[in-house]
C-alpha positions in Angstrom: 16.4 -5.8 -20.1 18.4 -5.1 -17.0 17.8 -6.0 -13.2 16.3 -2.3 -12.8 13.9 -2.6 -15.8 12.3 -6.1 -14.6 8.6 -5.7 -13.2 8.5 -5.9 -9.5 6.2 -8.4 -8.0 2.8 -6.8 -6.9 2.2 -7.2 -2.8 -0.9 -8.1 -0.7 -1.0 -7.6 2.9 -4.1 -9.2 4.6 -6.0 -7.3 7.5 -9.2 -8.3 9.5 -12.0 -8.1 6.7 -9.7 -6.5 4.2 -6.5 -6.6 2.2 -4.5 -4.0 0.7 -2.8 -4.7 -2.5 0.2 -2.7 -3.7 1.5 -2.6 -7.3 5.1 -1.0 -7.5 5.0 -0.9 -11.0 2.4 1.6 -11.0 3.5 3.9 -7.9 4.3 7.3 -8.4 6.2 7.8 -5.2 4.3 10.6 -4.3 4.3 9.7 -0.5 0.5 10.7 0.2 0.3 7.4 1.9 3.4 7.7 3.8 2.4 11.3 5.3 -1.0 10.4 5.9 -0.9 7.6 8.0 2.6 6.6 8.7 1.7 3.9 11.4 0.5 1.9 8.8 2.7 2.7 5.2 6.4 3.3 6.5 9.0 2.0 3.8 11.7 1.9 6.6 10.3 -1.2 7.7 10.6 -4.7 5.7 6.9 -5.3 6.0 6.1 -1.6 4.5 2.6 -1.9 5.1 1.2 -3.0 8.5 -2.6 -3.1 8.3 -2.8 -3.6 12.0 -1.7 0.1 12.4 -4.9 1.8 11.8 -9.0 1.0 11.3 -9.7 0.1 8.0 -11.8 3.0 7.4 -8.7 5.0 7.8 -6.5 2.7 5.9 -9.2 3.1 2.9 -9.5 6.8 3.0 -5.6 7.3 2.8 -5.6 4.6 -0.2 -8.2 6.4 -1.8 -6.0 9.3 -1.9 -3.2 7.4 -3.9 -2.9 9.6 -7.0 -1.3 6.7 -9.0 -3.7 4.0 -8.2 -0.8 1.7 -7.0 -2.8 1.0 -3.8 -5.8 -0.8 -3.6 -8.2 -1.6 -0.6 -10.2 -4.8 -0.7 -12.6 -6.0 1.4 -12.4 -9.9 1.9 -15.0 -12.7 3.0 
């Protein structure tokens, strides 16, 4: 197995009352998230998901459009 075949570590970004989880192993790279909400999703940044970039309901709506299911919106306590 080469380095490119190794599974990538899932990522989690904490917001105020919610978290965004991302599984790069599932991502189909459709860029729906990037086109829909670029203030939050921007692969040019080191921390590519910036949960402070939009209200939680807008982030959740964008994540609901993810065709691969690589993104998840998770309410937190």
